[in-house]
N, C-alpha and C positions, 0 to 999 in steps of 0.2 A: 811603912810598906804601902806602895802604890797600887791602887785597886783597879785592874783593868777589865774592860769589858770586851770581848774581841766579836766582831760582828762578819759573818760571811754566809752566803746563802748555801755555800757547798760545806756541808758537814765534815767532810775530810779536811777541807781547806782550812775549817774555824779549827778542827782538831791540830792540825800542823802548826798553825800560828799560834794557838795556845800554849803548845808545846814549848815553841821558840821563847814566847813570853815568860813562861814559868822558869826557863832557864836563866833569866836575866836577874841578877842580884838586886834585892829591892822593890821587885814586881810581883804582883800575884795575880793570877786569873780569878777575878770574881764570879764571872759568868760568861757564857757564851749565847750569842743569838743568831738567827738565820733569817729574819726579816727585820723590815723597818719597825714594824709596831712592835715586835719583841723587843727589840733593842729600845725604843721609848719606854716600854713599859718598866725594863729593868732599871733604866735610869732613874724611873720615878721611886722605885722601890730600894734599890740600894746604894750605899755611898761609892759612886764611880768617880774614879779621878780622872781617869782617859779611857777613850774610846778608840780602839783600833778599827776603823770603819771601812768596810768594802763599799764601793760606789754602787756596783750593781746589784741590787737586790730585787727580790720577786714584786714586792708592792710598792715601793717607792725608791729613790735615788738617794744614795748617800748624802747628797746635797741636800735634799728636802728632809732628811734627819737632822742635818745641822742646823737649817734654818728653824724647825721646830723645837729644838733643844732651846735656841736662843730665845725664840717666841714665848716659850714657857718659863724663861729666867734661869735655865741651867746653865751654867759656866764651865761645864765639864769639858775639858780639854779633848781635843780630836786630832787624830792622825789618819788621813784619808789614804786608801787604798785603791789604786785603779789599775785596769788592766792595759791601759793605753795613755799616752801622753795626750790626754784629752786637756789642752790650754784653757778652754772656757771653763770649764768643770773646776780644774784646780784653781783657778782665779777667783772664781765664784764662792769656792768652798772657803778660801782664806779671807774673802771679805767679809763672811759670815762668821769667822771666829777659828777655822781648822789652823792648827799651828805648822804642819808640814804635811808631806804626802810621800808614798812609796809606790813603785811601779812594779806590777807583777810582771815576772816571778821574781821574788826577791830571797837573797838568802838570809840565814840565822844571823851571820855578821852584819848584813845592812840594817836589819831590824833591830839588831842589839845596838847600833852605832845611833840610831835616832832615838831608842829608849834611855839610853845613857845620857844623851846630850838633853833629853827632855828632863831627867832627874836632875840633871846639873842646874837646868833653868829653875826648876822648883826650888832648889835648895836657894838659888838667889834671891828669888822673890821672897820665899819663907823668911830668909834672913833679914828683911826688910830693905833688901836692895832694890833699885829700879833698873828695869831693862829696857832701853830703847829697842826699835825694831832692827836698829844696826847689830846691837848686843844680841837680839833674838837669832838672826841670821849667822852671828859668828860663832854662838854656841852650836847650833844646830850643823855649821859648817857648809849651809848650802849645798852646792854640787860637790865641794870638795870631800864631804864626808858620806858622800854617795858613793857606794862601793862601783868598781871598775864594771861589773856587768849591766849597770842601769846607764853607762855611757857608751854611745857607738864605738865600736871598734876604730882603733887610731886616735881616739881623744883621750887626752891626759886630765885627771881631775887636778893635777897642780896647774896646768896651764888655764883651766876653768875657774879656778880659783883666783887666778892672777888678773884675767878679764873680769871677773866679778868685782875684785877689789877697784879696780881701776874705773868702773862704772860705777859703782857706789861713792866713789871719791870725788866723781865729778861735778861740777856745777850744774852742768846740763846735758843734753844728748850728744854723745860722740858719733862721728864718723868712724868709719872702718880706718882710715889712714890716720886719723888722730887716736884712735885706740892703740894702733900699732906702734905710733909714736913714743906713746907713753908706757907701753909695755915691753917695747923692744922686740915684739913679733913681728914677724912679716905681714904685710897687708892681708895676703892671701890667708894666713893661719888665722888673724884677728878675724877676717869676714868668716870663715868657716865655724869657728866658736859663737860669734854673734847670731849666726842663723842657729846653730844648735839651741842657745840660751833663749831666742826667740820662739822655736818652736815649743819649748819645754813651759813657756810662760813666764820665765824669770826676767825678758827683757821685752820691752816695747820698741816696736819700729814706728817711725814718722819720716815724712817726706818733708824737704825743704827745698822749695822751688826758688831758682834763681831767674835772672831776667832770658837766658838762653839756655839751651842743653837740657839734657835730662835731669830730674830732681835728682838732690843727694838724699841717700839712706843714712839716717841718725837714730842712734840707740840709746837707751836709758833703762837702768836698773828698774824693776818692778817691785816695790815694797809689798809686802804680803798683805798689809791691810789697807793698800790703796784703793 
């Protein structure tokens, strides 16, 4: 059984999230916390496997909680919950060991997909297998496992996954035209998804300057632990 700590400053939201977690086979809510201090205390006292961690807490941020956990030597897994697509926060949290993130508001189906992917990852590692970051991304499904409400209207998870795979398989940054050639999407569609992925923090934009004219925009996939 995977023991989960649900952290949210809103008592009602914490109760809803805890009820969601309890419905997923193999998971049990060990405790709920409504502040960073309370969350850190519970991790010290109870055998917590996974923290479903809201970023906006009354005393500290979720990012600060992740940093403190790692500084104290806790390897407890973390899935961040944020109310906005805060690129800097998500990237920083993943650099400090958060596995994935959810954007509020999310559905039971969205949370269940993340938890089931997490359980699969644990089974892989507990069974003696090794998982590279590409395998972690594959298990979590990155954007493709994200339910449709988390993608803006008019965006397809299937197309987002196609773009993700092309970027991850590239030896270096790609331009929108190069991505379009690899995926057989139109340049306009490739550009639209690249901008979406850049805003979500999964793609890094760089500029390539030539001798004349405007610089070329180039994009590369961002590893969660880069």
